[in-house]
C-alpha positions as CSV (number, residue, x, y, z in Angstrom):
1,M,21.0,6.3,-54.2
2,P,18.2,8.6,-53.1
3,S,18.8,12.3,-53.7
4,G,18.1,13.1,-50.2
5,P,16.1,15.9,-48.4
6,G,18.7,18.6,-48.5
7,G,20.5,20.3,-45.6
8,R,22.6,23.2,-44.9
9,L,25.9,23.4,-42.3
10,F,27.7,26.9,-42.3
11,D,28.0,27.8,-45.9
12,H,27.6,24.2,-47.4
13,A,24.6,22.9,-49.0
14,L,24.1,19.3,-48.2
15,N,22.5,16.3,-49.7
16,S,21.2,15.5,-46.1
17,P,22.1,16.5,-42.5
18,L,23.3,12.8,-41.7
19,G,26.9,12.1,-41.2
20,I,29.6,10.4,-39.3
21,A,31.3,11.3,-36.4
22,A,35.2,11.3,-35.7
23,G,36.3,7.5,-35.2
24,P,35.3,5.2,-38.1
25,L,36.8,7.1,-41.0
26,L,40.7,6.3,-40.7
27,N,41.7,7.5,-44.1
28,A,40.6,8.6,-47.5
29,K,39.5,5.0,-48.7
30,W,36.9,5.0,-45.4
31,V,35.9,8.6,-46.3
32,E,35.3,7.6,-50.1
33,A,33.4,4.5,-49.1
34,Y,31.1,6.1,-46.6
35,A,30.5,9.3,-48.9
36,R,29.4,6.8,-51.9
37,L,27.0,5.2,-49.2
38,G,25.1,8.5,-48.6
39,Y,26.6,9.9,-45.6
40,D,27.1,13.5,-46.3
41,I,29.2,15.0,-43.4
42,L,32.3,13.2,-43.0
43,T,34.6,13.5,-40.2
44,Y,38.2,12.4,-40.5
45,A,39.4,10.5,-37.6
46,T,41.2,12.4,-35.0
47,V,44.8,13.6,-35.9
48,R,47.8,15.0,-34.0
49,S,50.9,17.0,-34.6
50,A,53.0,13.7,-34.0
51,Y,52.8,9.9,-34.6
52,R,51.0,8.2,-31.6
53,P,50.4,4.4,-31.7
54,A,47.2,2.7,-30.6
55,W,47.2,0.8,-27.4
56,S,47.5,-2.9,-27.3
57,L,44.8,-5.2,-28.3
58,P,42.0,-5.8,-27.5
59,N,40.9,-2.2,-27.5
60,I,37.1,-2.6,-28.3
61,R,34.7,-4.6,-26.4
62,C,31.2,-5.1,-26.6
63,V,29.6,-4.1,-23.4
64,E,26.3,-3.7,-21.5
65,N,26.1,-0.2,-19.9
66,Q,25.1,-0.9,-16.4
67,E,24.7,1.4,-13.4
68,Q,28.0,0.9,-11.8
69,A,30.4,0.1,-15.0
70,A,30.3,-1.3,-18.4
71,I,30.3,-4.9,-18.2
72,V,31.8,-7.1,-21.2
73,T,29.2,-9.1,-22.9
74,R,29.1,-11.5,-25.8
75,R,25.4,-11.1,-26.3
76,V,25.2,-9.2,-29.5
77,R,22.0,-9.6,-31.4
78,P,22.3,-9.7,-35.3
79,G,21.1,-6.6,-37.0
80,V,21.0,-4.6,-33.6
81,C,23.5,-1.9,-33.1
82,P,25.5,-2.8,-30.1
83,T,27.3,-0.8,-27.3
84,L,31.0,-0.5,-27.5
85,A,33.9,0.2,-24.9
86,V,36.7,1.8,-26.9
87,S,40.2,2.0,-25.5
88,L,42.6,3.0,-28.4
89,G,44.6,5.8,-26.8
90,E,43.6,8.5,-29.4
91,P,46.2,7.4,-32.1
92,S,47.5,9.3,-35.1
93,T,49.6,8.6,-38.2
94,E,52.5,11.1,-38.9
95,P,51.5,14.6,-39.9
96,D,53.1,14.2,-43.3
97,I,50.9,11.0,-44.0
98,W,47.7,12.5,-42.6
99,R,47.9,15.9,-44.4
100,K,48.5,14.2,-47.8
101,D,45.6,11.8,-47.1
102,V,43.2,14.4,-46.2
103,R,43.8,16.1,-49.5
104,R,42.9,12.8,-51.1
105,A,39.9,12.4,-49.0
106,K,38.6,15.9,-50.0
107,E,38.9,15.1,-53.8
108,R,36.9,11.9,-53.3
109,I,34.0,13.2,-51.8
110,G,31.0,14.4,-53.9
111,R,28.7,17.2,-54.1
112,G,26.4,18.1,-51.4
113,Q,29.1,16.6,-49.1
114,M,31.7,18.3,-46.8
115,L,34.9,17.1,-44.9
116,I,35.5,17.9,-41.4
117,V,38.8,17.0,-39.8
118,S,39.0,16.1,-36.1
119,V,42.2,17.3,-34.3
120,A,43.7,17.0,-30.7
121,G,46.7,18.6,-29.3
122,T,49.7,16.4,-27.8
123,P,50.8,17.3,-24.4
124,E,54.5,16.6,-23.8
125,P,56.4,15.9,-20.6
126,E,57.4,19.1,-19.0
127,H,55.5,21.3,-21.4
128,D,52.9,23.8,-20.2
129,A,49.5,24.7,-21.2
130,E,50.9,27.3,-23.9
131,A,52.6,24.5,-25.7
132,L,49.4,22.4,-26.0
133,I,47.4,25.5,-27.0
134,A,50.0,26.2,-30.0
135,D,49.8,22.5,-30.7
136,Y,45.9,22.4,-31.3
137,A,46.3,25.7,-33.5
138,R,49.3,23.8,-35.5
139,C,47.3,20.8,-36.1
140,A,44.0,23.0,-37.3
141,A,46.2,24.9,-39.5
142,W,47.5,21.8,-41.1
143,A,44.1,20.4,-41.5
144,V,42.6,23.6,-43.2
145,E,45.8,23.6,-45.6
146,S,45.0,19.9,-46.5
147,G,41.5,20.8,-47.6
148,A,39.1,20.5,-44.7
149,D,35.8,22.3,-44.8
150,A,35.7,22.7,-41.0
151,V,37.9,21.6,-38.2
152,E,36.9,19.9,-35.2
153,L,38.8,20.6,-31.7
154,H,38.4,17.2,-29.8
155,L,38.5,18.4,-26.2
156,A,36.9,15.2,-24.9
157,V,40.4,14.1,-24.0
158,P,42.1,14.0,-20.5
159,D,43.4,17.3,-19.2
160,P,47.1,16.9,-18.3
161,F,47.5,19.8,-16.1
162,V,45.2,18.7,-13.2
163,E,45.4,16.2,-10.3
164,Q,41.9,15.1,-10.3
165,P,40.8,13.5,-13.6
166,Q,39.0,15.6,-16.0
167,M,38.4,16.3,-19.6
168,I,39.9,19.4,-21.3
169,Y,36.6,20.7,-21.9
170,E,35.7,20.6,-18.2
171,N,38.6,23.0,-17.8
172,I,36.9,26.1,-19.1
173,P,39.6,28.5,-19.2
174,L,41.9,25.9,-21.0
175,A,39.2,25.1,-23.5
176,A,38.5,28.6,-24.1
177,Q,42.0,29.4,-24.7
178,I,42.6,26.7,-27.2
179,L,39.5,27.9,-29.0
180,Y,40.4,31.4,-29.2
181,R,43.9,30.5,-30.7
182,V,42.5,28.4,-33.2
183,R,39.8,30.9,-34.1
184,T,42.4,33.4,-34.6
185,T,44.7,31.1,-36.7
186,V,42.3,29.7,-39.3
187,A,39.4,31.2,-41.3
188,L,37.2,28.2,-41.7
189,P,34.4,27.2,-39.2
190,V,35.8,25.5,-36.1
191,L,33.7,23.0,-34.1
192,V,34.3,21.8,-30.4
193,K,33.7,18.2,-29.4
194,L,32.4,17.7,-25.8
195,G,31.8,14.9,-23.8
196,A,29.0,14.3,-21.2
197,F,28.3,17.0,-18.5
198,R,27.5,16.2,-14.9
199,S,24.6,18.7,-14.8
200,P,22.7,20.9,-17.0
201,R,24.3,23.8,-15.4
202,A,27.6,22.9,-16.0
203,L,26.6,22.2,-19.9
204,H,25.2,25.7,-19.9
205,E,28.2,27.5,-18.3
206,T,30.5,25.7,-20.7
207,A,28.7,26.2,-23.8
208,T,28.1,29.8,-22.8
209,K,31.8,30.5,-22.2
210,L,32.9,28.8,-25.4
211,A,30.3,30.1,-27.7
212,P,32.0,33.3,-28.7
213,W,35.1,31.4,-29.9
214,T,33.4,28.3,-31.7
215,N,31.1,28.0,-34.8
216,G,29.5,24.9,-33.4
217,F,29.4,22.2,-31.0
218,V,29.4,18.3,-31.5
219,L,28.4,16.3,-28.5
220,V,28.1,14.0,-27.1
221,H,31.8,12.0,-27.4
222,G,30.7,8.9,-25.5
223,L,30.5,8.2,-21.8
224,H,33.8,7.7,-19.7
225,R,33.1,4.8,-17.7
226,R,34.8,1.8,-15.7
227,V,34.9,-1.2,-18.0
228,L,35.1,-4.8,-16.5
229,D,35.0,-8.2,-17.8
230,E,32.7,-10.9,-16.4
231,R,34.7,-11.6,-13.5
232,G,34.9,-7.9,-12.2
233,N,38.4,-7.3,-13.5
234,P,39.4,-4.5,-15.8
235,A,38.7,-5.4,-19.3
236,F,41.6,-3.8,-20.8
237,E,45.2,-4.5,-19.8
238,G,47.7,-1.8,-19.1
239,S,48.0,1.2,-16.7
240,G,45.6,4.0,-17.1
241,R,43.0,1.7,-19.0
242,E,40.6,1.0,-16.3
243,S,38.1,3.4,-17.7
244,A,37.3,3.7,-21.5
245,N,34.9,5.6,-23.9
246,V,31.6,3.8,-24.0
247,V,29.8,4.5,-27.3
248,G,26.9,3.0,-29.3
249,A,23.0,2.4,-28.8
250,D,22.7,2.3,-24.9
251,I,24.1,5.9,-24.4
252,F,21.4,7.4,-26.5
253,V,19.0,8.3,-23.6
254,V,22.1,10.3,-21.9
255,A,23.6,11.9,-25.1
256,S,20.1,12.8,-26.6
257,R,19.1,14.6,-23.1
258,Q,22.1,16.8,-23.3
259,V,21.6,17.5,-26.9
260,E,17.9,18.6,-26.3
261,E,19.4,20.8,-23.2
262,I,21.9,22.5,-25.4
263,L,19.2,23.2,-28.2
264,A,16.9,24.6,-25.7
265,W,19.4,27.0,-24.4
266,R,20.0,28.0,-28.1
267,R,16.1,28.8,-28.9
268,A,16.2,30.8,-25.6
269,G,18.6,33.0,-27.3
270,A,21.7,32.2,-25.2
271,W,23.7,31.9,-28.2
272,D,23.3,31.1,-32.0
273,R,25.7,28.2,-32.7
274,A,25.4,24.9,-34.9
275,V,24.7,21.7,-32.9
276,L,25.9,18.6,-34.3
277,A,24.2,15.7,-32.4
278,A,26.0,12.5,-31.6
279,G,26.0,9.7,-29.1
280,G,23.9,6.5,-29.7
281,I,22.3,7.5,-32.7
282,S,21.7,3.9,-33.7
283,T,18.7,4.0,-35.9
284,V,17.0,6.3,-38.5
285,E,14.4,7.1,-36.3
286,R,16.7,8.6,-33.6
287,A,18.5,10.5,-36.2
288,Q,15.3,12.0,-37.5
289,Y,14.2,12.7,-33.8
290,L,17.3,14.9,-33.1
291,V,17.0,16.7,-36.5
292,R,13.3,17.7,-35.9
293,E,14.3,19.0,-32.5
294,G,16.6,21.3,-34.2
295,A,20.1,19.8,-34.6
296,D,21.8,21.0,-37.4
297,A,23.1,17.5,-38.2
298,A,23.0,13.7,-36.8
299,L,26.3,12.3,-36.6
300,V,26.6,8.4,-36.2
301,A,29.7,6.3,-35.5
302,T,29.1,2.7,-34.1
303,A,25.9,2.6,-36.2
304,A,28.0,3.1,-39.5
305,L,30.0,0.2,-38.8
306,F,27.2,-2.2,-38.0
307,D,24.6,-0.8,-40.2
308,P,26.3,1.0,-43.3
309,L,23.2,1.3,-45.2
310,L,21.6,3.4,-42.5
311,A,22.1,6.7,-44.6
312,V,20.4,5.4,-47.6
313,R,17.1,4.5,-45.4
314,F,17.5,8.1,-43.8
315,R,17.4,9.7,-47.3
316,Q,14.5,7.8,-48.4
317,V,12.4,8.6,-45.3
318,R,13.5,12.1,-45.2
319,A,12.9,12.5,-48.9
320,T,9.3,11.1,-48.4
321,A,8.5,13.3,-45.3
322,V,9.6,16.5,-47.3
323,A,7.7,15.6,-50.4
């Protein structure tokens, strides 16, 4: 394994700034495997304060990201990172299970690597926003107790308190309250995971309002889109599954533009927070580009599944460039 070009995130010296976003690393075995493959920022898949099963199969489909919707396709080229529609329902194992497993994951990563644990609050029927805020803080505290080096608050999930569909990060007052509660509960770095924004102005306003309470931003958590099969019917069966999170190679144009925008605002002095780029980073060249632009880290997900040795090549190229 090449030694890597080095890097730093918060107070952690890293072998490289390449890592894995929340999603693929389902448990300590997955964390250990990808740590050995040279990914140095490892995000434990999103966990909750209560058990939640995944939605019924199929819940991952290969798609083409078209103008009106994502369309299921079978034309997947060998050796090329595809684009996926993911409809899992943000599942989680029981807290007793994942808390023990996070400890194992932390023990199995090496020097120059760090473990981020992604958490989400679990809204309950007839519970108010205060209950959800407290639930995020509870999960974050458990993650820290279990050995996380940093906590990611997954806010690119549906907001349960509004009539018109939107994500929690789009509800700035609620997102800020969640961040404030977590930052006053745990002492480790807190990251906030965001989805795609409708405009640069919305991105700037959200980042500016949340910056006082977060140590960094992770974006972009896919594109929320309608997903149809070849006949124009919903690709996933069940109520509430007409839309899904689209990830993978095709979203890089949209995701990288939003990363570039948030980096530009940081260079302009709007705030000084870490930026972890994600979304469509399917090649070494794409990861290199975002790091050169100023991202503190480049996080892959779909690419790690279809091209597990990407981190090895990233280390080789980066080490050569630094030398």
